[in-house]
C-alpha positions as CSV (number, residue, x, y, z in Angstrom):
1,Y,5.2,62.4,-37.4
2,I,6.7,65.5,-38.3
3,N,9.7,65.4,-41.0
4,K,12.8,67.3,-39.7
5,Q,14.1,68.8,-42.8
6,T,10.8,70.7,-43.6
7,N,9.1,71.3,-40.1
8,E,5.9,69.5,-41.8
9,K,3.3,67.2,-40.2
10,I,3.1,64.2,-42.1
11,T,0.2,61.9,-41.5
12,S,-0.6,58.2,-42.8
13,T,-3.3,56.5,-43.5
14,E,-3.4,52.7,-43.5
15,W,-6.6,50.2,-44.6
16,H,-6.2,46.8,-43.2
17,N,-8.8,43.6,-43.5
18,L,-10.5,43.0,-40.4
19,V,-12.4,39.8,-39.5
20,V,-14.7,39.7,-37.1
21,R,-16.9,36.3,-36.1
22,N,-19.6,35.1,-34.1
23,K,-21.3,37.6,-32.0
24,A,-18.6,39.7,-32.2
25,A,-19.5,40.2,-35.6
26,E,-23.2,41.0,-34.5
27,I,-22.3,43.8,-32.3
28,C,-19.5,45.7,-34.9
29,E,-22.7,44.9,-37.5
30,K,-25.1,46.6,-35.2
31,Y,-23.0,49.6,-33.9
32,L,-20.1,50.5,-36.3
33,T,-20.4,53.0,-38.9
34,K,-17.8,54.2,-41.5
35,G,-15.6,56.6,-39.8
36,D,-15.8,55.3,-36.3
37,K,-12.8,54.9,-34.3
38,I,-11.9,51.2,-33.2
39,Y,-9.2,49.7,-31.2
40,V,-8.5,45.9,-32.3
41,E,-5.8,43.1,-31.2
42,G,-5.8,40.1,-33.1
43,R,-3.6,37.9,-34.9
44,I,-2.3,38.4,-38.3
45,K,-3.0,35.9,-41.3
46,S,-2.0,35.6,-44.6
47,R,-3.5,33.5,-47.3
48,Q,-3.3,32.9,-51.2
49,W,-5.8,31.6,-53.7
50,Q,-6.1,31.0,-57.3
51,A,-7.8,33.6,-59.1
52,E,-10.7,32.5,-61.8
53,D,-7.8,33.7,-64.7
54,G,-5.1,31.4,-63.0
55,S,-3.3,34.2,-61.2
56,T,-2.4,33.9,-57.5
57,K,-3.7,36.2,-55.4
58,Y,-2.7,36.9,-51.8
59,T,-4.3,38.8,-48.7
60,T,-3.1,39.6,-45.3
61,E,-5.9,39.8,-42.7
62,I,-6.2,40.7,-39.2
63,Q,-8.1,37.7,-37.1
64,V,-10.0,39.9,-34.6
65,T,-9.9,38.4,-30.8
66,E,-10.2,41.7,-28.9
67,F,-11.8,45.2,-30.0
68,T,-12.7,48.5,-28.0
69,F,-15.2,51.1,-29.6
70,L,-13.4,54.4,-29.6
71,T,-16.0,56.7,-30.6
72,T,-18.3,57.5,-27.7
73,K,-21.9,56.6,-27.5
74,K,-23.0,60.7,-27.3
75,E,-20.8,60.8,-30.7
76,F,-22.3,57.3,-32.1
77,E,-26.1,59.0,-31.1
78,N,-25.0,62.1,-32.6
79,A,-23.6,60.4,-36.4
80,K,-26.9,58.8,-36.3
81,Q,-28.7,62.0,-36.0
82,G,-26.4,63.6,-38.2
83,T,-25.3,66.2,-35.8
84,P,-21.8,67.1,-34.5
85,A,-20.8,66.0,-30.9
86,M,-19.8,68.4,-28.3
87,V,-15.8,68.9,-28.1
88,N,-16.0,69.4,-24.5
89,E,-17.0,65.8,-23.4
90,P,-14.7,63.5,-22.0
91,K,-13.8,60.7,-23.8
92,N,-15.1,57.7,-22.5
93,S,-14.5,54.1,-24.5
94,F,-18.0,52.4,-25.1
95,E,-17.0,49.0,-24.8
96,P,-20.0,46.2,-25.6
97,Q,-21.4,43.8,-23.3
98,G,-21.6,40.1,-23.2
99,L,-18.4,39.4,-24.9
100,P,-16.5,36.7,-23.3
101,P,-12.9,37.7,-22.1
102,Q,-10.3,36.6,-24.4
103,H,-7.1,35.3,-23.3
104,D,-4.2,34.8,-25.5
105,D,-1.7,31.7,-24.7
106,L,2.0,32.9,-24.2
107,P,4.0,31.1,-26.8
108,F,6.6,29.8,-24.1
């Protein structure tokens, strides 16, 4: 966003713990690398546990139900080879094949 008082562009990065299971996890392991862009949908789940020192620990995770790679195949291949991708190329998303469609149940 842009700060209205200073007209400065403010960027904020947040990191989230994602939980991916089964075949989707295998696809992520095979194709995702650090810095890749992905779009995810899922359910937020919070949990707590007792640490060995007796303190209570908390975490919030996103249980991934659907995802799409936003890094193109060309960017993926260039990253593996260590060369930059062409800037002029269209941004087509790479979607993994073989995943069954996920349908969200409506709460009503």
